N, CA, C and O atoms as a GROMACS GRO file, in nm:
protein
  200
    1MET      N    1   0.303  -0.479  -0.151
    1MET     CA    2   0.288  -0.346  -0.202
    1MET      C    3   0.319  -0.359  -0.351
    1MET      O    4   0.422  -0.420  -0.380
    2LYS      N    5   0.247  -0.311  -0.444
    2LYS     CA    6   0.279  -0.324  -0.581
    2LYS      C    7   0.342  -0.190  -0.641
    2LYS      O    8   0.302  -0.075  -0.622
    3LYS      N    9   0.466  -0.238  -0.727
    3LYS     CA   10   0.524  -0.108  -0.790
    3LYS      C   11   0.461  -0.080  -0.919
    3LYS      O   12   0.452  -0.176  -0.995
    4ILE      N   13   0.421   0.021  -0.955
    4ILE     CA   14   0.361   0.058  -1.077
    4ILE      C   15   0.449   0.157  -1.175
    4ILE      O   16   0.419   0.175  -1.293
    5ALA      N   17   0.551   0.214  -1.116
    5ALA     CA   18   0.652   0.306  -1.201
    5ALA      C   19   0.768   0.345  -1.107
    5ALA      O   20   0.769   0.340  -0.984
    6GLU      N   21   0.869   0.387  -1.192
    6GLU     CA   22   0.984   0.433  -1.116
    6GLU      C   23   1.036   0.556  -1.207
    6GLU      O   24   1.017   0.564  -1.328
    7THR      N   25   1.104   0.650  -1.129
    7THR     CA   26   1.162   0.770  -1.198
    7THR      C   27   1.302   0.792  -1.128
    7THR      O   28   1.339   0.726  -1.031
    8ARG      N   29   1.377   0.893  -1.189
    8ARG     CA   30   1.498   0.933  -1.124
    8ARG      C   31   1.486   1.074  -1.080
    8ARG      O   32   1.403   1.148  -1.132
    9ILE      N   33   1.569   1.116  -0.980
    9ILE     CA   34   1.571   1.240  -0.925
    9ILE      C   35   1.686   1.325  -0.975
    9ILE      O   36   1.803   1.288  -0.964
   10THR      N   37   1.648   1.449  -1.034
   10THR     CA   38   1.750   1.519  -1.096
   10THR      C   39   1.856   1.571  -1.010
   10THR      O   40   1.839   1.555  -0.889
   11ASN      N   41   1.974   1.638  -1.052
   11ASN     CA   42   2.058   1.696  -0.961
   11ASN      C   43   1.986   1.814  -0.888
   11ASN      O   44   2.025   1.850  -0.777
   12SER      N   45   1.887   1.868  -0.946
   12SER     CA   46   1.802   1.982  -0.873
   12SER      C   47   1.696   1.926  -0.791
   12SER      O   48   1.616   2.003  -0.738
   13SER      N   49   1.686   1.794  -0.773
   13SER     CA   50   1.608   1.729  -0.674
   13SER      C   51   1.461   1.720  -0.735
   13SER      O   52   1.360   1.709  -0.665
   14LEU      N   53   1.460   1.724  -0.858
   14LEU     CA   54   1.317   1.714  -0.931
   14LEU      C   55   1.299   1.578  -0.977
   14LEU      O   56   1.393   1.505  -1.010
   15THR      N   57   1.183   1.547  -0.979
   15THR     CA   58   1.129   1.406  -1.047
   15THR      C   59   1.007   1.439  -1.116
   15THR      O   60   0.937   1.537  -1.092
   16THR      N   61   0.984   1.341  -1.213
   16THR     CA   62   0.859   1.333  -1.293
   16THR      C   63   0.757   1.251  -1.235
   16THR      O   64   0.796   1.140  -1.197
   17VAL      N   65   0.624   1.281  -1.217
   17VAL     CA   66   0.519   1.210  -1.190
   17VAL      C   67   0.484   1.110  -1.293
   17VAL      O   68   0.432   1.154  -1.396
   18PRO      N   69   0.503   0.977  -1.282
   18PRO     CA   70   0.469   0.888  -1.405
   18PRO      C   71   0.320   0.901  -1.434
   18PRO      O   72   0.236   0.936  -1.351
   19LYS      N   73   0.295   0.870  -1.555
   19LYS     CA   74   0.170   0.882  -1.610
   19LYS      C   75   0.080   0.763  -1.537
   19LYS      O   76  -0.037   0.788  -1.510
   20ALA      N   77   0.125   0.662  -1.512
   20ALA     CA   78   0.049   0.551  -1.431
   20ALA      C   79   0.027   0.593  -1.304
   20ALA      O   80  -0.068   0.538  -1.248
   21VAL      N   81   0.101   0.693  -1.227
   21VAL     CA   82   0.061   0.745  -1.099
   21VAL      C   83  -0.031   0.850  -1.127
   21VAL      O   84  -0.142   0.844  -1.073
   22LYS      N   85  -0.002   0.948  -1.204
   22LYS     CA   86  -0.098   1.045  -1.239
   22LYS      C   87  -0.241   1.003  -1.260
   22LYS      O   88  -0.330   1.063  -1.201
   23LEU      N   89  -0.270   0.887  -1.351
   23LEU     CA   90  -0.380   0.837  -1.377
   23LEU      C   91  -0.446   0.768  -1.256
   23LEU      O   92  -0.566   0.781  -1.230
   24PHE      N   93  -0.364   0.697  -1.186
   24PHE     CA   94  -0.417   0.620  -1.064
   24PHE      C   95  -0.471   0.738  -0.953
   24PHE      O   96  -0.579   0.716  -0.899
   25LEU      N   97  -0.406   0.844  -0.924
   25LEU     CA   98  -0.441   0.971  -0.849
   25LEU      C   99  -0.542   1.049  -0.913
   25LEU      O  100  -0.601   1.133  -0.845
   26ASN      N  101  -0.572   1.033  -1.042
   26ASN     CA  102  -0.655   1.109  -1.096
   26ASN      C  103  -0.612   1.270  -1.080
   26ASN      O  104  -0.695   1.356  -1.049
   27ALA      N  105  -0.487   1.296  -1.102
   27ALA     CA  106  -0.422   1.411  -1.072
   27ALA      C  107  -0.408   1.498  -1.201
   27ALA      O  108  -0.403   1.438  -1.308
   28GLU      N  109  -0.401   1.615  -1.200
   28GLU     CA  110  -0.390   1.720  -1.312
   28GLU      C  111  -0.286   1.822  -1.252
   28GLU      O  112  -0.247   1.833  -1.136
   29ALA      N  113  -0.249   1.898  -1.372
   29ALA     CA  114  -0.151   2.018  -1.345
   29ALA      C  115  -0.210   2.102  -1.241
   29ALA      O  116  -0.328   2.136  -1.249
   30GLY      N  117  -0.130   2.138  -1.136
   30GLY     CA  118  -0.188   2.234  -1.042
   30GLY      C  119  -0.239   2.162  -0.906
   30GLY      O  120  -0.253   2.221  -0.799
   31ASP      N  121  -0.262   2.029  -0.928
   31ASP     CA  122  -0.310   1.958  -0.804
   31ASP      C  123  -0.194   1.951  -0.691
   31ASP      O  124  -0.078   1.968  -0.727
   32VAL      N  125  -0.219   1.931  -0.583
   32VAL     CA  126  -0.125   1.907  -0.464
   32VAL      C  127  -0.121   1.773  -0.428
   32VAL      O  128  -0.226   1.713  -0.405
   33VAL      N  129  -0.007   1.715  -0.419
   33VAL     CA  130   0.009   1.586  -0.343
   33VAL      C  131   0.112   1.597  -0.229
   33VAL      O  132   0.213   1.667  -0.224
   34GLY      N  133   0.059   1.505  -0.132
   34GLY     CA  134   0.137   1.501  -0.002
   34GLY      C  135   0.214   1.382  -0.004
   34GLY      O  136   0.173   1.274  -0.048
   35TRP      N  137   0.350   1.406   0.055
   35TRP     CA  138   0.426   1.282   0.079
   35TRP      C  139   0.436   1.263   0.224
   35TRP      O  140   0.461   1.354   0.302
   36TYR      N  141   0.412   1.122   0.261
   36TYR     CA  142   0.406   1.086   0.404
   36TYR      C  143   0.500   0.955   0.432
   36TYR      O  144   0.506   0.861   0.352
   37VAL      N  145   0.566   0.962   0.547
   37VAL     CA  146   0.657   0.859   0.575
   37VAL      C  147   0.603   0.765   0.693
   37VAL      O  148   0.565   0.826   0.793
   38ASP      N  149   0.597   0.652   0.694
   38ASP     CA  150   0.537   0.570   0.819
   38ASP      C  151   0.655   0.527   0.898
   38ASP      O  152   0.767   0.562   0.862
   39ASN      N  153   0.636   0.454   1.004
   39ASN     CA  154   0.732   0.405   1.089
   39ASN      C  155   0.834   0.306   1.026
   39ASN      O  156   0.941   0.293   1.086
   40ASP      N  157   0.816   0.241   0.922
   40ASP     CA  158   0.892   0.163   0.852
   40ASP      C  159   0.972   0.224   0.748
   40ASP      O  160   1.034   0.156   0.666
   41HIS      N  161   0.974   0.359   0.750
   41HIS     CA  162   1.048   0.447   0.646
   41HIS      C  163   0.987   0.424   0.502
   41HIS      O  164   1.060   0.443   0.405
   42ARG      N  165   0.861   0.384   0.486
   42ARG     CA  166   0.796   0.382   0.360
   42ARG      C  167   0.722   0.507   0.317
   42ARG      O  168   0.642   0.564   0.391
   43ILE      N  169   0.752   0.547   0.189
   43ILE     CA  170   0.691   0.687   0.146
   43ILE      C  171   0.537   0.638   0.086
   43ILE      O  172   0.505   0.530   0.034
   44THR      N  173   0.474   0.732   0.109
   44THR     CA  174   0.336   0.724   0.047
   44THR      C  175   0.289   0.854  -0.022
   44THR      O  176   0.293   0.956   0.048
   45ILE      N  177   0.252   0.863  -0.130
   45ILE     CA  178   0.218   0.997  -0.187
   45ILE      C  179   0.061   0.983  -0.214
   45ILE      O  180   0.007   0.877  -0.246
   46LYS      N  181  -0.006   1.105  -0.197
   46LYS     CA  182  -0.142   1.109  -0.200
   46LYS      C  183  -0.186   1.236  -0.245
   46LYS      O  184  -0.138   1.342  -0.205
   47LYS      N  185  -0.289   1.224  -0.339
   47LYS     CA  186  -0.347   1.356  -0.370
   47LYS      C  187  -0.430   1.431  -0.266
   47LYS      O  188  -0.526   1.376  -0.212
   48GLU      N  189  -0.396   1.552  -0.237
   48GLU     CA  190  -0.465   1.624  -0.135
   48GLU      C  191  -0.575   1.686  -0.187
   48GLU      O  192  -0.579   1.731  -0.302
   49ARG      N  193  -0.678   1.693  -0.094
   49ARG     CA  194  -0.805   1.770  -0.131
   49ARG      C  195  -0.780   1.926  -0.113
   49ARG      O  196  -0.707   1.974  -0.027
   50GLN      N  197  -0.844   1.989  -0.198
   50GLN     CA  198  -0.828   2.130  -0.224
   50GLN      C  199  -0.926   2.213  -0.178
   50GLN      O  200  -0.919   2.334  -0.197
   0.00000   0.00000   0.00000
């Protein structure tokens, strides 16, 4: 697995989507992303279809 960015989580549980991730997902403001966890406790973020 290749790391392309990292962010911090704020006290309000917010984080910023890094530009590299946004470009990779071709995501724009208002798009929905899903957070998935597998059996090895790895998280995957995917742009959802609308």
